[in-house]
C-alpha positions in Angstrom: -2.0 10.9 -9.5 -1.3 11.3 -5.9 -1.7 14.8 -4.4 -0.2 15.7 -0.8 -0.6 18.7 1.3 1.2 21.6 0.3 4.6 22.8 2.4 6.2 25.7 2.8 10.1 26.4 2.1 12.0 29.1 3.9 14.4 30.5 1.5 17.9 32.0 3.0 16.4 36.0 3.0 12.6 34.8 4.8 10.6 34.4 1.8 8.7 31.1 1.9 7.5 29.6 -1.2 4.6 27.2 -1.1 5.1 23.5 -2.8 3.1 20.6 -3.7 4.5 17.2 -4.3 3.0 14.6 -7.0 3.7 11.6 -8.2 4.6 10.6 -11.6 4.8 6.8 -12.1 7.0 5.7 -9.4 9.0 9.1 -8.9 7.6 12.0 -7.4 7.8 15.5 -8.8 7.6 19.0 -7.1 5.3 21.8 -8.3 6.0 25.0 -7.2 5.2 29.0 -8.3 7.9 29.8 -11.0 10.3 32.7 -9.8 10.8 33.7 -13.8 7.1 33.7 -15.0 4.5 35.2 -12.3 1.5 33.3 -12.2 2.7 30.5 -13.7 4.1 26.7 -12.1 7.1 25.1 -12.3 7.3 21.3 -12.1 10.3 19.3 -12.0 11.3 15.8 -11.2 13.0 15.0 -7.9 14.3 11.6 -9.0 13.0 10.2 -5.4 10.3 7.3 -5.3 10.0 8.0 -1.7 8.0 10.9 -0.2 10.5 12.1 2.5 13.6 11.7 0.6 11.7 13.5 -2.1 10.6 16.3 0.3 14.5 17.0 0.9 15.3 17.1 -3.2 12.1 19.6 -3.6 13.3 21.8 -0.8 16.8 21.8 -2.8 15.3 22.4 -6.2 13.1 25.1 -5.2 15.9 27.0 -3.4 18.1 26.9 -6.1 15.5 27.7 -8.4 14.9 31.1 -6.3 18.4 31.5 -5.2 20.6 29.9 -7.7 23.9 31.6 -6.7 23.3 31.4 -2.7 25.1 29.1 -0.9 24.2 28.4 2.5 26.3 28.3 6.0 26.2 28.0 9.7 24.6 31.0 10.1 22.2 31.3 7.2 21.2 27.5 6.3 17.7 27.3 6.4 15.9 23.6 7.6 15.2 23.0 3.9 18.9 23.6 3.1 20.4 21.7 5.4 18.4 18.6 4.8 19.0 18.7 1.3 22.7 18.7 1.7 22.8 15.8 3.9 22.4 12.9 1.8 25.4 13.5 -0.5 27.9 15.6 1.9 27.1 13.3 4.9 27.1 9.7 2.9 23.4 8.8 4.6 21.4 5.5 4.1 17.9 6.8 3.0 16.6 5.2 6.3 18.8 7.7 8.1 17.9 10.9 6.4 14.1 9.5 7.0 14.8 9.7 10.8 16.8 12.7 10.8 13.8 14.6 8.7 11.0 13.3 11.1 13.4 14.4 14.3 13.7 18.1 12.7 9.8 17.9 12.3 9.3 16.8 16.0 12.0 19.4 17.2 10.2 22.2 15.4 6.7 21.0 16.5 7.5 20.5 19.8 9.5 24.3 20.1 6.1 25.5 18.5 3.9 24.2 21.1 6.0 25.7 24.1 4.8 28.5 26.3 5.8 31.0 24.7 6.1 29.5 21.5 9.7 29.3 19.7 10.0 29.8 15.7 13.0 28.2 13.9 14.1 28.7 10.6 17.5 26.8 10.5 20.2 24.7 12.9 21.6 28.1 13.9 18.3 28.9 16.1 19.2 26.2 18.1 21.2 27.1 21.2 21.9 25.3 24.1 19.2 26.9 25.9 16.6 26.2 23.3 17.8 22.7 23.3 17.1 22.3 27.3 13.9 23.9 26.3 13.0 21.4 23.9 14.1 18.4 26.3 11.9 20.0 29.1 8.6 20.4 26.4 9.2 17.3 24.8 9.5 14.8 28.0 6.3 16.8 29.9 4.1 17.0 27.0 2.0 13.5 26.3 1.0 12.1 22.9 -1.6 10.9 21.1 -1.9 7.5 19.1 -4.6 9.2 16.5 -6.6 12.4 16.5 -9.0 11.2 18.9 -6.8 8.8 20.8 -5.8 8.6 24.7 -3.3 10.4 25.7 0.3 8.8 27.1 3.3 10.5 28.7 6.8 10.0 27.0 8.8 7.5 28.4 12.4 8.1 29.3 13.8 5.8 26.5 11.7 7.9 23.7 13.4 11.5 25.3 16.6 10.1 25.3 16.5 8.5 21.8 15.0 12.2 20.3 18.3 14.0 22.0 20.7 11.2 20.7 19.2 11.5 16.9 19.2 15.7 17.6 23.1 15.3 18.7 23.7 13.1 16.0 22.2 15.1 13.3 24.3 17.8 14.4 27.8 16.2 14.3 26.9 15.7 10.6 25.9 19.4 10.4 29.3 20.3 11.5 31.2 18.1 9.2 29.8 19.5 6.4 29.8 23.3 7.5 26.5 23.6 8.2 26.8 24.3 12.4 29.7 25.6 14.1 28.9 23.7 17.8 26.7 21.1 18.9 23.9 22.4 21.3 22.8 18.5 22.4 25.7 17.9 24.1 25.1 19.2 27.4 21.5 18.8 27.3 21.0 16.5 30.3 19.4 12.6 29.5 16.7 11.2 31.2 17.9 8.1 33.3 16.4 4.9 31.5 16.1 1.9 34.1 18.2 -0.8 32.4 15.8 -3.8 31.5 17.7 -6.7 30.1 16.3 -7.9 26.7 13.7 -10.5 26.4 13.6 -12.8 23.2 10.7 -15.0 22.7 10.2 -18.1 22.8 10.0 -20.6 20.3 6.3 -21.1 21.3 6.3 -17.5 21.3 7.0 -17.4 17.4 4.9 -20.5 16.5 2.0 -18.7 17.5 3.0 -15.8 15.8 3.9 -17.4 12.3 0.8 -19.8 12.6 -1.2 -16.0 12.7 1.1 -14.8 9.7 0.4 -18.1 7.6 -3.2 -18.0 8.2 -3.6 -14.9 5.8 -2.4 -17.0 2.9 0.1 -14.7 1.4 3.2 -16.2 0.4 5.1 -13.5 0.2 4.4 -12.1 3.6 5.4 -15.5 5.0 8.1 -16.0 3.3 9.6 -12.6 3.6 9.4 -12.8 7.6 11.3 -16.2 7.7 13.9 -14.7 5.3 14.3 -11.9 8.0 14.0 -14.4 11.0 16.9 -16.2 9.3 19.4 -13.4 8.2 18.7 -11.1 11.5 18.7 -8.6 9.4 17.2 -4.8 9.7 13.6 -4.9 7.7 14.3 -2.1 5.5 17.8 -3.7 4.3 15.7 -6.8 3.2 12.7 -4.8 1.6 15.6 -3.1 -0.6 17.4 -5.6 -2.0 17.3 -6.3 -5.6 16.1 -9.3 -7.6 19.9 -10.3 -8.6 21.0 -10.6 -5.0 19.2 -13.8 -4.8 20.7 -17.1 -6.4 18.6 -19.7 -6.9 21.3 -22.4 -8.1 23.5 -21.7 -4.7 20.5 -20.6 -2.1 22.2 -17.8 -0.9 20.8 -14.2 -0.6 22.9 -11.1 -0.3 22.8 -8.0 1.2 24.9 -5.2 -0.7 27.1 -3.0 1.4 25.0 0.1 -0.1 22.1 -1.2 1.9 23.8 -2.5 5.3 23.9 -0.1 8.1 27.4 -1.3 8.9 28.5 -0.7 5.4 29.3 -4.5 4.9 28.3 -7.2 2.0 26.6 -10.4 3.6 26.0 -13.4 1.8 23.6 -15.7 4.0 22.7 -19.5 2.7 19.1 -20.4 2.7 17.6 -23.8 3.6 16.5 -25.4 -0.2 12.8 -25.7 0.8 13.0 -21.7 1.6 14.9 -20.9 -1.2 12.4 -22.6 -3.3 9.6 -21.0 -1.9 11.7 -17.8 -2.7 12.6 -18.4 -5.8 8.6 -18.8 -6.9 7.4 -15.7 -5.7 10.8 -13.2 -6.5 10.4 -10.1 -8.6 12.3 -8.7 -11.9 13.9 -5.9 -10.1 13.3 -5.8 -6.5 13.1 -9.0 -5.1 10.0 -8.0 -3.6 8.1 -6.6 -6.7 5.2 -8.8 -6.6 4.3 -6.8 -3.4 2.9 -3.9 -5.5 0.3 -6.2 -7.1 -0.5 -8.7 -4.5 -1.2 -6.1 -1.6 -4.3 -5.0 -3.9 -6.0 -8.3 -2.7 -4.6 -8.9 0.7 -5.0 -5.3 1.9 -8.3 -4.3 0.1 -9.5 -0.7 1.1 -5.7 0.5 1.1 -4.5 3.1 -1.2 -2.5 0.5 -3.6 0.6 1.6 -6.1 1.2 -0.1 -9.0 4.6 0.1 -8.9 6.8 -1.2 -5.8 9.2 0.9 -3.8 10.7 -0.4 -0.6 9.0 1.7 1.8 5.8 0.1 0.8 6.7 -3.2 2.1 8.8 -1.6 5.2 5.8 0.7 6.3 3.6 -2.8 5.9 5.7 -5.3 8.0 5.8 -2.3 10.6 2.3 -2.3 10.9 1.7 -5.8 11.2 3.3 -6.7 14.7 0.8 -4.0 16.2 -1.9 -5.7 14.6 -0.8 -9.2 16.0 -0.3 -7.5 19.6 -3.9 -5.7 19.1 -5.4 -9.4 18.1 -3.7 -11.3 20.7 -3.3 -9.0 23.8 -2.3 -12.0 26.1 0.6 -13.2 24.0 4.2 -12.1 23.9 3.8 -8.9 22.1 6.4 -9.8 19.4 7.9 -6.7 17.3 10.4 -6.9 14.2 13.3 -6.3 16.4 12.4 -9.3 18.6 12.8 -11.7 15.2 16.2 -10.3 15.2 16.5 -10.8 19.2 15.8 -14.5 19.2 18.4 -15.0 16.2 21.1 -13.4 18.1 20.1 -15.3 21.5 19.9 -18.5 19.3 23.3 -18.2 17.6 25.3 -17.1 20.7 23.6 -20.3 22.2 25.4 -22.1 19.6 28.3 -20.7 19.1 28.5 -19.6 22.5 30.5 -16.1 21.5 28.9 -12.9 21.4 31.7 -11.6 19.1 31.4 -14.5 16.7 27.7 -13.8 16.5 28.1 -10.2 16.0 30.9 -10.8 13.0 28.1 -13.0 11.3 25.2 -11.0 11.2 26.8 -7.5 11.0 26.5 -5.3 14.5 28.7 -4.3 17.2 29.5 -6.7 19.9 28.1 -3.9 22.6 25.0 -3.4 20.8 24.3 -6.8 20.4 25.0 -7.0 24.4 22.6 -4.1 25.2 19.9 -4.4 23.2 19.3 -8.0 21.4 20.8 -10.5 23.5 18.6 -12.4 25.9 21.5 -13.9 27.9 19.5 -16.2 30.1 18.5 -18.0 27.4 21.8 -17.6 25.1 23.7 -19.1 28.2 21.5 -21.1 30.4 23.4 -20.2 33.5 21.9 -22.4 35.5 23.0 -25.8 33.5 26.3 -23.8 33.0 27.0 -23.8 36.8 25.9 -27.3 37.4 28.3 -28.6 34.9 31.2 -26.3 36.2 30.2 -26.6 39.8 33.3 -29.3 40.2 35.5 -26.8 39.0 34.5 -23.5 40.4 34.0 -24.9 44.0 37.9 -24.8 45.6 39.0 -28.2 47.0 
């Protein structure tokens, strides 16, 4: 049985209720004082396998138990109620909800560390002056990697991302009637230097995959090759169910329910890669075997017996910093770089950003700003050599 640190939920009337999550199989249950039986505890299933989603559902369960008839509004809603309403009311993907939960925690902790401290119980406490105060404190407060790690200043991009995330959250809150205005609209964004995307070279990719293959873990090697081919988001691929892989047609499908752009994508796989994938596929999720195999490949870690997409997602997220730490002189490859490389190579082959964006399921402007290494994709020097006779006026 897994235990996590207690959390406190704030009810609309200001009361605080302590709660704890306990894992039963692959599902988290919330344990909290029974409002109808003093000294007793009530245990209720959240129905969620991911911890962030479980905490959000737990807040709703606890609030309903103590205030079954209380309906939150923009003036009374607590953070716990707001986050509990978001998944269904705003139709959010699990990863988006996780990002918003993290953002709210950062917001509250940052304001609490301000001088003087600012305590908030819900979105209604965030006025434009408070939002601007958060921006100043967050931008000027260094962060640590680890409890005893070195302090680093926050980059303008990090600050800009935090403000963008909060503004997007308030758009959802307004849409479901839990906020009357967006206090983040007039908060000044920091100026971020424009740095064109830089894709890794094929030599960089070869070095990275040689390191990955050296771990002798077939599932990991196959997963990263499929990700490189599909140019997809990591969590989307982690969440694929086994039937979405067709070993006869050599295709893999990401359903619209998993894709951020709400599109279904089916990608043909090379026969050798499809054969390797077929040999390690799971029964429910495509990557089910990760839960069992990780015990051998990640000794000393806390391993679970049943698979959840978040398990593989966080392992892959940690894999790239591990590579960069092992080879500090090499190109610092990230998960985004695999996607950046794929988009760059595809644009080079098709000559069209729009066609590439359509195939991959991404907006063309997003591809240009964040993923396309234009220098590699268009080889401008060679292009000008070919067109010199046409471009130069006669």
